[in-house]
C-alpha positions as CSV (number, residue, x, y, z in Angstrom):
1,H,47.8,133.0,136.6
2,Y,50.5,134.6,138.7
3,I,54.2,134.2,139.4
4,Y,55.7,133.8,142.9
5,V,59.0,133.3,144.8
6,D,59.4,129.8,145.9
7,T,60.7,130.0,149.4
8,S,60.8,126.2,150.1
9,F,64.6,125.9,150.2
10,A,65.6,129.6,150.5
11,K,67.5,131.1,153.4
12,Q,66.8,134.5,155.0
13,G,68.1,137.3,152.8
14,E,68.3,135.3,149.6
15,K,67.0,137.2,146.5
16,A,65.0,136.1,143.5
17,V,65.4,138.6,140.5
18,L,63.2,139.1,137.5
19,L,64.8,141.1,134.7
20,S,63.0,142.8,131.9
21,S,64.1,142.8,128.3
22,D,65.7,146.1,127.1
23,L,63.1,148.9,127.2
24,Q,63.1,152.5,125.9
25,A,60.5,155.2,126.8
26,E,60.5,158.3,124.6
27,E,57.4,159.4,126.4
28,W,56.5,159.1,130.2
29,S,55.4,155.6,131.0
30,C,53.3,154.0,133.8
31,L,54.5,150.8,135.4
32,R,51.8,149.0,137.3
33,L,52.4,146.0,139.6
34,V,49.7,143.9,141.2
35,Y,51.4,142.1,144.0
36,Q,51.0,140.3,147.4
37,I,53.3,139.6,150.3
38,T,52.2,137.1,152.8
39,T,54.2,135.9,155.9
40,S,53.7,133.9,159.1
41,S,52.7,136.0,162.0
42,G,56.1,135.3,163.8
43,S,58.3,136.8,161.1
44,L,57.1,140.4,161.2
45,T,60.5,141.7,162.7
46,D,62.3,140.9,159.4
47,P,59.6,140.6,156.7
48,S,60.0,139.6,153.1
49,Q,60.4,142.5,150.7
50,L,59.5,143.3,147.1
51,N,61.8,145.8,145.4
52,L,61.7,147.5,142.0
53,Y,64.8,148.9,140.4
54,V,65.7,150.5,137.0
55,R,69.1,149.9,135.3
56,F,70.1,152.2,132.6
57,E,72.4,151.2,129.7
58,D,76.0,152.2,130.3
59,E,75.5,152.3,134.1
60,S,76.8,149.7,136.5
61,F,74.3,150.2,139.4
62,D,70.6,149.8,139.8
63,R,68.4,152.6,141.1
64,L,65.7,151.7,143.7
65,L,62.4,153.0,142.4
66,W,60.0,151.5,144.9
67,S,59.9,149.0,147.8
68,A,57.2,147.2,149.7
69,K,57.4,144.8,152.7
70,E,53.9,145.1,154.4
71,P,52.2,141.7,154.4
72,S,48.6,141.6,153.0
73,D,45.7,139.1,152.7
74,S,44.8,140.5,149.3
75,W,46.4,141.8,146.1
76,L,47.8,145.4,146.2
77,I,48.5,147.8,143.4
78,A,51.6,149.9,142.9
79,S,51.8,152.4,140.1
80,L,55.0,154.2,139.2
81,D,55.7,157.0,136.6
82,L,58.8,156.4,134.6
83,Q,60.4,159.4,133.1
84,N,61.1,159.5,129.4
85,G,64.6,159.5,128.1
86,S,66.8,158.3,125.2
87,K,68.7,155.7,127.1
88,K,67.6,152.0,127.1
89,F,66.8,150.5,130.5
90,N,65.8,147.3,132.2
91,I,63.3,146.9,135.1
92,L,64.5,144.6,137.9
93,I,61.9,143.1,140.3
94,E,63.5,141.6,143.4
95,G,62.0,139.4,146.0
96,V,64.0,139.2,149.2
97,L,63.2,136.5,151.7
98,G,62.7,137.7,155.3
99,Q,62.7,135.6,158.5
100,G,61.2,132.1,158.2
101,N,60.5,130.2,155.0
102,T,56.6,130.5,155.2
103,A,56.8,133.9,153.3
104,S,55.4,134.3,149.9
105,I,55.9,137.1,147.3
106,A,53.6,137.0,144.3
107,L,53.0,139.0,141.2
108,F,49.7,138.9,139.5
109,E,50.4,141.6,136.8
110,I,53.2,143.7,135.5
111,K,52.0,146.3,133.0
112,L,54.0,149.1,131.3
113,T,51.9,151.6,129.4
114,T,52.5,154.9,127.6
115,G,51.5,158.0,129.6
116,Y,51.3,159.0,133.2
117,C,49.7,156.7,135.9
118,I,46.3,158.0,137.0
119,E,46.1,157.8,140.7
120,C,43.5,159.6,142.8
121,D,42.9,159.7,146.6
122,F,40.1,162.3,146.2
123,E,41.8,164.5,148.9
124,E,41.7,167.4,146.5
125,N,37.8,167.3,146.3
126,H,37.6,166.6,142.6
127,L,37.2,163.5,140.4
128,C,40.8,163.5,139.0
129,G,39.7,163.9,135.4
130,F,36.9,161.3,135.5
131,V,33.5,162.5,134.5
132,N,30.4,161.6,136.5
133,R,27.7,160.3,134.1
134,W,24.7,161.8,135.6
135,N,21.9,159.5,136.7
136,P,18.8,161.0,138.5
137,N,18.9,158.2,141.1
138,V,22.6,157.4,141.8
139,N,25.9,159.3,141.3
140,W,29.4,159.5,142.7
141,F,30.2,162.1,145.3
142,V,33.6,163.3,146.6
143,G,33.3,163.0,150.4
144,G,35.0,163.2,153.6
145,G,33.9,163.4,157.2
146,T,30.4,162.2,157.7
147,I,29.1,159.8,155.1
148,R,25.6,160.7,153.8
149,N,24.5,157.0,153.8
150,T,24.2,155.9,157.4
151,H,24.3,152.2,156.2
152,S,27.8,152.5,154.9
153,N,30.4,149.8,156.0
154,L,33.4,151.9,155.2
155,P,35.7,151.6,158.3
156,Q,38.2,154.4,157.7
157,D,39.8,156.8,155.2
158,H,42.3,154.7,153.1
159,T,44.8,157.6,152.6
160,F,45.1,158.9,156.2
161,K,43.7,155.9,158.0
162,S,41.3,158.2,159.9
163,E,37.6,157.6,160.8
164,L,35.1,158.6,158.1
C-alpha cells in the first residue's frame, strides 16, 4: 500500500500536511522516504512539490530539511541524516499542489532508523563499507569510464549524468 495526496478538488498552491507523533533521537537517525511525484506534461512550469520539515519542541517555526519537485515515472528514494539531540521533534511531510489537478504526490514508505544513512555513489572508488563476497565467476567492480562488458545497457552515470 501507499498514501497519496488527493488532488481532485484542490487548487494550485494548496497543501496537504502529514505530521509525525513526538520523536526524540538521542543518536543520529536516518529518515528514508520512498516517494513519487507525477504530473501532466503541461504543468512543468509550476510542478507539484514534496517538502520535509522538522519542528522542534518550544519552537514556533518549521525547518526545511529536504524538497523535491521533479516528476518521475518510478518510485524514488530520499535518505536524510537527522542529528541527535535532547529536544523532542516532529517530522512534517508536505505535499504542495502545482499547476493543474492532474498531479499526484505519493509516499510508499517512511522509515526512521537509528544510525547514519548509508548512501554510496561509488565516485570514491570503494564499496562504501560493503564487502564483496568473492566468487570465481562473478564479482562487483567499482567502475567508471569504459564498461568491461560491451553488452551493458547502462545509458549514463547516475550521479553526474555523463556517458559511461
